[in-house]
C-alpha positions as CSV (number, residue, x, y, z in Angstrom):
1,M,75.6,32.9,129.0
2,E,79.5,32.5,129.4
3,I,81.3,33.8,126.8
4,P,84.1,32.1,125.2
5,S,87.6,34.0,125.2
6,L,89.1,34.9,122.1
7,N,91.9,32.8,122.3
8,K,89.4,29.8,121.0
9,Q,87.5,30.9,117.8
10,Q,83.4,31.0,117.8
11,E,82.2,29.6,114.4
12,F,78.2,30.1,113.4
13,T,76.8,28.8,110.4
14,L,74.7,31.4,108.8
15,A,71.7,31.0,106.6
16,S,73.0,33.5,104.1
17,V,74.5,36.5,103.7
18,T,74.0,39.4,101.3
19,D,76.8,41.8,100.5
20,L,75.9,45.3,100.4
21,T,78.7,46.4,98.2
22,T,77.8,43.9,95.0
23,S,73.8,42.8,96.4
24,S,75.2,39.6,95.8
25,S,73.7,36.8,98.5
26,S,75.5,33.4,99.5
27,P,74.6,30.3,97.6
28,S,72.5,28.1,99.7
29,S,74.8,24.8,98.7
30,S,78.0,26.5,100.3
31,P,76.7,28.2,103.4
32,V,78.8,30.8,105.2
33,V,80.4,30.6,108.5
34,A,81.1,33.6,110.9
35,T,84.0,33.5,113.0
36,F,85.1,35.3,115.8
37,S,88.9,35.0,116.0
38,C,92.1,37.0,117.1
39,V,94.6,37.8,114.4
40,N,98.2,39.5,115.3
41,E,96.6,40.7,118.4
42,V,93.7,42.0,116.2
43,K,90.1,41.0,116.9
44,E,88.5,40.0,113.6
45,L,85.4,39.0,112.3
46,R,85.8,36.9,109.4
47,F,82.8,35.4,106.5
48,Q,84.2,32.5,104.8
49,E,82.1,30.0,103.1
50,S,82.4,26.6,104.5
51,E,84.2,24.7,101.3
52,S,86.1,27.8,99.8
53,S,89.1,29.5,100.8
54,D,87.8,32.7,100.1
55,G,86.5,35.0,102.7
56,F,86.8,38.6,104.3
57,S,86.9,39.9,107.9
58,F,86.0,43.0,109.7
59,D,88.1,44.2,112.5
60,L,85.8,44.5,115.7
61,S,87.0,48.0,116.7
62,S,85.6,49.8,113.6
63,T,82.6,47.3,113.4
64,Q,78.9,47.9,114.4
65,L,75.9,45.1,114.2
66,F,72.4,46.5,114.2
67,K,69.6,44.4,114.4
68,L,66.7,44.3,111.7
69,G,64.5,41.3,113.2
70,P,64.7,38.5,114.9
71,L,67.1,36.5,112.5
72,L,68.2,39.3,110.3
73,F,71.3,41.5,111.5
74,I,73.4,44.4,109.4
75,C,76.9,44.5,110.0
76,V,78.9,47.3,108.8
77,S,82.6,48.7,109.1
78,D,84.5,51.5,108.3
79,L,87.8,51.0,106.0
80,S,89.2,48.8,108.9
81,G,89.2,51.6,111.2
82,S,91.2,54.1,109.1
83,A,90.8,57.6,110.9
84,K,91.5,58.8,106.8
85,E,87.8,58.4,106.1
86,K,85.6,57.7,109.0
87,S,82.5,58.4,107.0
88,S,83.1,56.1,104.4
89,F,82.7,52.4,104.5
90,S,84.6,49.2,103.6
91,R,81.8,46.8,103.6
92,G,78.3,46.0,104.6
93,V,76.4,42.9,104.9
94,V,73.1,41.6,105.8
95,I,73.5,38.2,107.9
96,K,70.4,36.0,108.1
97,F,70.5,33.3,110.8
98,K,68.7,29.4,110.8
99,D,67.0,30.2,114.0
100,D,66.6,32.5,117.2
101,K,69.4,30.4,119.2
102,D,72.3,31.0,116.7
103,S,71.2,34.5,116.5
104,K,71.3,35.2,120.3
105,E,74.5,33.6,120.5
106,F,76.3,35.7,117.8
107,S,74.8,38.8,119.3
108,D,76.1,38.2,122.8
109,S,79.5,36.8,121.5
110,F,79.8,40.4,119.1
111,E,78.7,42.3,121.9
112,E,81.7,40.7,124.3
113,C,84.0,40.5,121.6
114,K,83.6,44.0,120.8
115,K,83.9,45.5,124.4
116,D,87.4,43.4,124.7
117,S,88.2,45.2,121.6
118,V,87.4,48.8,122.2
119,K,88.9,48.4,126.0
120,Q,92.3,48.7,124.4
121,G,91.3,52.0,122.6
122,S,91.7,53.4,118.9
123,S,94.9,54.5,117.9
124,F,95.0,57.5,115.8
125,L,97.5,59.0,113.0
126,N,98.8,61.3,115.8
127,G,99.9,58.8,118.0
128,T,97.1,59.4,120.8
129,V,95.0,56.6,122.1
130,V,91.5,57.6,123.3
131,S,88.6,55.2,124.4
132,A,86.1,54.1,121.9
133,N,83.6,54.4,124.5
134,K,83.3,58.0,124.3
135,S,81.8,59.8,122.1
136,K,82.0,63.3,120.7
137,F,78.4,63.8,122.0
138,D,79.5,62.7,125.2
139,D,82.3,65.3,125.2
140,K,80.1,68.4,124.6
141,I,77.3,67.4,127.2
142,E,77.2,66.6,130.7
143,A,75.8,63.1,131.4
144,A,72.8,64.3,133.8
145,S,71.6,66.1,131.1
146,A,71.6,64.0,128.2
147,K,70.2,61.1,130.3
148,M,66.9,63.4,131.4
149,Y,67.0,64.4,127.4
150,F,66.6,61.0,126.4
151,H,64.3,59.8,129.0
152,Y,61.8,62.6,128.1
153,Y,61.9,61.6,124.6
154,G,61.8,58.2,125.3
155,Q,58.1,58.4,126.4
156,L,55.3,58.3,124.2
157,L,53.2,61.3,126.0
158,H,55.6,63.4,124.6
159,Q,55.9,62.0,121.2
160,Q,52.0,62.3,121.1
161,N,52.3,65.9,122.1
162,M,54.5,66.4,118.9
163,L,52.3,64.2,116.5
164,Q,49.4,66.1,118.1
165,D,50.8,69.5,116.7
166,Y,49.2,69.2,113.6
167,V,50.7,72.2,112.1
168,R,54.1,70.6,112.5
169,T,53.4,67.2,111.5
170,G,50.9,68.4,108.4
171,T,53.2,70.4,107.3
172,Y,56.3,68.1,107.2
173,H,53.8,65.6,105.8
174,A,53.0,68.6,103.0
175,A,56.9,69.3,102.9
176,V,57.4,65.5,101.6
177,M,54.7,64.4,99.8
178,E,54.6,67.6,97.5
179,N,58.4,66.5,96.6
180,R,58.1,62.8,96.0
181,S,60.6,63.2,93.5
182,D,63.3,64.0,96.3
183,F,62.4,60.9,97.9
184,S,61.4,58.4,95.5
185,G,64.0,56.1,94.9
186,R,66.4,57.6,97.2
187,V,68.2,57.0,100.6
188,V,66.8,58.8,103.2
189,V,68.3,59.0,106.8
190,D,65.7,60.3,109.4
191,V,67.9,62.2,112.1
192,G,66.3,61.7,115.8
193,A,63.6,59.6,114.4
194,G,61.6,59.4,117.5
195,S,58.1,57.7,116.7
196,G,59.5,57.0,113.2
197,I,56.7,59.0,111.3
198,L,59.0,61.0,109.4
199,S,60.7,57.7,108.0
200,L,57.3,56.4,107.5
201,F,56.2,59.7,105.3
202,A,59.5,59.1,103.5
203,A,58.7,55.5,102.7
204,L,55.4,56.5,101.4
205,A,56.9,58.7,99.1
206,G,58.3,56.3,97.4
207,A,62.1,56.5,99.5
208,K,64.1,53.4,98.2
209,H,65.6,52.6,101.7
210,V,65.1,54.7,105.1
211,Y,67.3,54.6,108.0
212,A,65.4,55.7,111.1
213,V,68.3,56.8,113.9
214,E,66.9,57.3,117.2
215,A,69.1,57.3,120.7
216,S,66.3,56.8,123.1
217,E,64.3,54.1,124.1
218,M,61.7,55.0,121.8
219,A,63.5,53.5,119.0
220,E,61.7,50.4,120.5
221,Y,58.6,51.8,120.1
222,A,59.5,53.3,116.5
223,R,60.0,49.4,115.5
224,K,56.7,48.5,116.7
225,L,54.8,50.9,114.9
226,I,57.1,50.6,111.7
227,A,56.3,46.7,112.0
228,G,52.4,47.4,112.3
229,N,52.6,49.1,108.7
230,P,54.3,46.0,106.6
231,L,53.9,47.7,103.0
232,L,56.1,50.1,104.6
233,A,58.5,48.3,107.1
234,E,60.6,46.8,104.4
235,R,62.0,49.8,103.3
236,I,62.5,51.2,106.7
237,T,65.7,49.9,109.3
238,V,65.3,51.7,112.5
239,I,68.7,52.0,114.3
240,K,69.4,52.7,118.2
241,G,72.4,55.2,118.6
242,K,73.5,58.9,118.6
243,I,74.2,60.3,114.8
244,E,77.5,60.9,116.4
245,D,78.2,57.0,117.2
246,I,76.4,54.8,114.4
247,E,78.0,53.8,111.5
248,L,75.8,53.2,108.0
249,P,76.3,50.7,104.9
250,E,75.6,53.8,102.3
251,K,75.5,57.5,101.8
252,A,72.0,59.3,101.8
253,D,70.2,61.1,99.4
254,V,68.3,63.0,101.9
255,L,68.3,63.7,105.7
256,I,64.9,64.4,107.3
257,S,64.5,65.4,110.7
258,E,62.9,67.7,113.4
259,P,65.9,69.3,115.1
260,M,64.5,72.6,116.1
261,G,64.1,73.7,119.7
262,T,62.6,77.0,121.5
263,L,64.7,80.0,119.8
264,L,65.2,77.4,117.0
265,V,68.6,76.5,118.4
266,N,67.2,75.3,122.2
267,E,68.4,71.4,122.6
268,R,71.5,71.6,120.5
269,M,70.1,69.0,118.3
270,L,71.0,71.1,115.1
271,E,74.4,70.2,115.7
272,T,73.5,66.6,115.4
273,Y,71.6,67.3,112.3
274,V,74.9,69.3,110.5
275,I,77.0,65.9,112.0
276,A,74.8,64.0,110.1
277,R,75.2,65.8,107.0
278,D,78.8,65.8,107.0
279,R,79.1,62.0,107.9
280,F,76.3,60.7,105.8
281,L,74.9,62.8,103.1
282,S,75.9,62.3,99.5
283,P,77.3,65.7,97.8
284,N,74.3,67.6,96.4
285,G,72.1,65.6,98.7
286,K,68.7,67.6,100.2
287,M,68.2,68.2,103.6
288,F,64.5,68.6,105.0
289,P,64.4,71.1,106.6
290,T,67.2,73.3,104.6
291,V,67.6,76.7,106.1
292,G,65.9,78.4,109.3
293,R,65.3,81.9,110.8
294,I,65.4,83.1,114.2
295,H,62.8,86.3,113.9
296,M,63.5,89.0,116.2
297,A,61.2,92.2,117.4
298,P,61.1,94.9,120.3
299,F,57.8,94.2,122.3
300,A,55.4,96.2,125.1
301,D,53.7,94.3,127.2
302,E,52.8,95.7,130.7
303,F,50.8,93.1,131.8
304,L,53.7,90.4,131.8
305,F,56.3,92.7,133.1
306,V,54.0,93.4,136.6
307,E,53.1,90.1,136.4
308,M,56.7,88.9,136.7
309,A,57.8,91.6,138.7
310,N,55.1,90.9,141.4
311,K,56.2,87.2,141.5
312,A,59.4,88.5,143.8
313,L,57.0,90.6,146.2
314,F,56.8,87.2,148.1
315,W,60.3,87.8,149.3
316,Q,59.7,91.5,150.5
317,Q,58.1,90.4,153.8
318,Q,59.9,91.5,156.7
319,N,57.7,89.0,159.3
320,Y,57.4,85.6,157.4
321,Y,56.7,83.4,160.6
322,G,58.9,85.7,162.3
323,V,61.6,86.0,159.7
324,D,62.8,88.7,157.4
325,L,62.7,87.4,153.9
326,T,63.9,90.6,152.2
327,P,68.0,89.4,151.8
328,L,66.8,87.7,149.5
329,Y,64.4,90.1,147.5
330,V,66.9,91.1,144.6
331,S,68.1,87.8,144.0
332,A,64.6,86.2,143.6
333,H,64.1,89.2,141.3
334,Q,66.8,88.7,139.2
335,G,65.9,84.8,138.9
336,Y,62.5,85.6,137.6
337,F,63.8,87.9,134.9
338,S,66.6,85.1,133.8
339,Q,63.6,83.1,132.7
340,P,62.5,83.9,129.2
341,V,58.8,83.4,128.8
342,V,57.3,80.7,126.6
343,D,53.6,81.6,125.1
344,A,51.6,82.6,122.5
345,F,51.1,86.4,122.3
346,D,49.1,89.0,120.3
347,P,51.5,90.3,117.7
348,R,50.2,93.9,118.2
349,L,52.5,94.1,121.2
350,L,55.3,94.1,118.6
351,V,56.8,98.0,118.9
352,A,58.8,97.6,115.4
353,P,58.9,95.6,112.3
354,S,61.1,92.4,113.1
355,M,64.4,91.3,111.4
356,F,65.6,87.6,111.4
357,H,68.9,85.8,111.4
358,M,69.7,83.2,108.6
359,I,71.0,79.9,109.7
360,D,71.8,77.8,106.2
361,F,71.6,74.1,107.5
362,T,73.4,73.1,104.5
363,K,76.1,75.2,105.4
364,M,76.6,75.9,109.0
365,T,79.5,74.0,110.7
366,E,78.8,72.3,114.1
367,E,81.4,74.7,115.8
368,Q,79.5,78.0,114.6
369,F,76.5,76.8,116.5
370,Y,78.7,77.2,119.8
371,E,78.1,81.1,119.8
372,I,76.2,82.8,117.8
373,D,76.0,86.7,118.0
374,I,73.4,88.9,116.2
375,P,73.2,92.8,116.1
376,L,69.9,94.1,116.4
377,K,68.7,97.6,114.9
378,F,64.9,98.4,114.7
379,T,63.1,101.5,114.2
380,A,60.3,102.0,116.5
381,S,56.7,102.4,115.2
382,V,54.8,103.9,118.6
383,C,55.8,105.6,121.5
384,T,55.9,103.3,124.5
385,R,58.0,101.5,127.1
386,V,60.0,98.5,125.4
387,H,59.8,95.5,127.7
388,G,62.1,93.3,125.9
389,L,62.8,91.1,122.7
390,A,60.1,88.9,121.1
391,C,61.8,85.8,119.4
392,W,60.3,83.2,117.0
393,F,61.5,80.9,114.1
394,D,60.5,79.6,110.8
395,V,62.2,76.8,108.5
396,L,61.9,76.3,104.7
397,F,61.8,72.6,103.1
398,D,63.5,73.7,100.1
399,G,62.4,70.8,97.8
400,S,62.8,70.4,94.1
401,T,59.5,70.7,93.2
402,V,57.9,72.9,96.1
403,Q,59.4,75.2,98.8
404,R,57.5,75.3,101.9
405,W,57.8,77.3,104.7
406,F,56.8,76.5,108.4
407,T,56.6,78.9,110.7
408,T,56.0,79.7,114.6
409,A,55.1,83.4,114.4
410,P,52.5,85.2,116.5
411,G,49.2,85.5,114.7
412,A,50.1,82.4,112.9
413,P,48.3,78.9,113.9
414,T,50.3,78.1,117.1
415,T,52.6,75.4,117.5
416,H,54.1,73.3,120.3
417,W,57.2,76.0,120.5
418,Y,54.9,78.8,120.9
419,Q,57.2,81.9,121.0
420,I,59.5,83.5,123.2
421,R,60.5,86.6,125.2
422,C,63.1,88.0,126.9
423,V,62.2,90.5,129.5
424,L,64.1,93.5,130.6
425,S,63.9,93.9,134.5
426,Q,64.7,97.7,133.0
427,P,62.3,98.7,130.5
428,I,63.4,101.7,127.9
429,H,61.2,104.5,126.7
430,V,61.1,105.2,122.8
431,M,59.3,107.3,120.8
432,A,57.5,106.7,117.1
433,G,60.5,106.6,114.5
434,Q,63.1,106.3,117.3
435,E,66.1,104.0,116.5
436,I,66.5,100.9,118.7
437,T,69.9,99.0,118.9
438,G,71.2,96.3,120.5
439,R,72.8,92.7,120.6
440,L,71.5,89.3,121.1
441,H,74.4,86.9,122.3
442,L,73.8,83.0,122.5
443,V,76.4,80.6,123.8
444,A,76.2,77.1,124.1
445,H,76.3,75.1,127.4
446,S,76.7,71.7,128.3
447,A,73.0,71.4,129.5
448,Q,72.2,71.0,125.9
449,S,71.0,75.0,125.6
450,Y,72.1,78.5,125.4
451,T,72.9,81.1,127.8
452,I,71.3,84.2,126.2
453,N,72.9,87.9,126.6
454,L,70.5,90.6,125.1
455,T,71.2,94.3,125.2
456,L,68.4,97.0,124.0
457,S,69.4,100.6,123.7
458,A,67.4,103.7,122.6
459,K,69.3,106.3,120.7
460,M,69.0,109.8,120.6
461,W,65.9,110.9,118.7
462,G,64.9,114.2,116.7
463,P,66.6,117.1,115.4
464,G,70.5,116.7,115.7
465,A,70.4,112.9,116.7
466,N,73.1,112.3,114.6
467,Q,75.3,114.2,116.7
468,G,74.3,112.2,119.8
469,G,74.4,108.8,121.3
470,I,72.5,106.4,123.6
471,L,70.0,107.9,125.5
472,Q,69.0,104.8,127.8
473,T,70.2,101.0,127.9
474,S,69.1,98.1,129.4
475,S,70.5,94.3,129.5
476,C,69.6,91.3,131.0
477,K,70.9,87.6,131.1
478,L,68.9,84.5,130.6
479,D,69.0,80.8,130.6
480,L,67.1,79.0,127.5
481,K,67.3,76.0,129.6
482,E,64.9,77.3,132.5
483,P,62.1,79.0,130.8
484,Y,58.9,80.2,132.2
485,Y,55.9,78.4,130.2
486,R,53.0,80.9,130.4
487,M,51.0,79.0,127.7
488,S,47.8,79.0,129.7
489,Q,48.0,82.7,131.2
490,P,45.4,85.3,130.1
491,Q,46.6,87.4,126.8
492,V,46.4,91.3,127.1
493,Y,44.3,91.8,124.0
494,P,41.8,89.7,122.3
495,T,43.0,87.9,119.1
496,Q,41.7,90.0,115.9
497,E,43.2,90.1,112.2
498,P,46.6,91.5,113.2
499,P,48.6,94.0,110.8
500,A,51.3,92.9,108.4
501,Q,54.3,92.9,110.4
502,S,56.3,94.6,107.9
503,Q,54.0,97.6,108.5
504,D,53.6,100.0,111.3
505,I,51.6,98.7,114.2
506,H,49.2,101.1,115.5
507,I,47.8,101.0,119.2
508,H,44.1,102.1,120.0
509,S,43.4,104.9,122.2
510,D,41.8,101.9,124.6
511,D,44.5,100.0,124.6
512,L,46.8,102.6,125.9
513,E,44.1,103.6,128.6
514,E,44.4,99.7,129.8
515,V,48.3,99.8,129.8
516,E,47.9,103.3,131.6
517,L,45.6,101.8,134.4
518,L,48.3,98.6,134.5
519,Q,50.9,100.8,135.2
520,Q,49.0,102.9,138.1
521,T,48.2,99.5,139.7
522,A,51.8,98.1,139.3
523,N,53.0,101.4,140.9
524,A,50.7,101.0,143.8
525,Q,51.8,97.8,144.4
526,L,55.5,98.6,144.4
């Protein structure tokens, strides 16, 4: 359909308009007319009663339109584009049309006029002009990564994988239902809503209204799922868009989200979570989850080490169809050890009590996620070779009634996150009681993940150790974006009741004999 130029006014007679700031609806005896126009070179959408001079206007450069149903839209505007308070709103209205034809034509006209408006850019207080088409998310994330990310989460089979993680889904359901007082009668924003399951949980807990924000094509499936639950659907609005870009007509009392990735921070959605906090959460509002912890401990796993080292043996062939492959052996070996290993391992592989790094989602700034530096210090419980650092995470839902933890720890019920291990290409030897120090340094990159820099060192041990220094050290650099998924591989030990992680971890003589046998096999192969 050809859209007329804004030099000519476009008018649409509406069935009704409800002003969200006053909750008043226009009387049917005096219908409201919506008009697209250009006033003093500013593109506007004006609402005015047909028999009255009263009315109000939205600056199209700072206005967004969201479809709630076939004939129902919500239109919101921030302080006429003011750069002073980007998270505040001057007005929000719910628009109802008489028929599908008017609804379609209005939507098309809005998109065309909006596009024409943003082409001119937006002026800020410092005088610079930027394109309104480029968001903060686009500035820090490369387009190819974002496209793949949203395509992945736009598929039902991947949503099913997460829904069928009953530890995850059950914990979220319990955290919401056990804290109904935090949700009942409250406005909730679901950040990265996916299928909409958390929005439905919030509505079940009595939320006044839920805004389900989802940037991928999954938003359409969420609308279908929510519409199929009509008793809840009237209190849920699905908004397709990025948290960094969208506007909401009101502040939220509660944010709910599932922003955790492997090692807690992978996929960099935690940054979006805290952006939602800064833009939409009321003072003293609740966040579900509230805090997260990255747990770390050194581990010994000769079986895994040999498995990874053996992968590169292919490149030691000197006569592969007449070709010498050995020039690439070192690069291949380094490549395999640059992959973090994702699997579920026996907690008895840990050789020291774990430590953790706390991340408070209510206080952490977006910029603090760009680089995370964690000093490491452990005391070895056994005499062994340390093959690397094992990591997992947990999060706290700090409700007013119940505080509930969700964990991905080894020995706990397995989740679709499993655990993650950073394997050193050069293990270090430790004695029981010896101190292990080091550093875990995470640096965010534009592929929505992190570069991991790990260093582990064994300090002097025994009499006179205080005068000594580092005996041996080993480092590795890994890409969290490219893990080695090892979930289906056999484990070294059968699962039994694990000891408490805060206690010393004992390895039986039979286990040591198995490790020695694996070492002999590895030496023979290498």
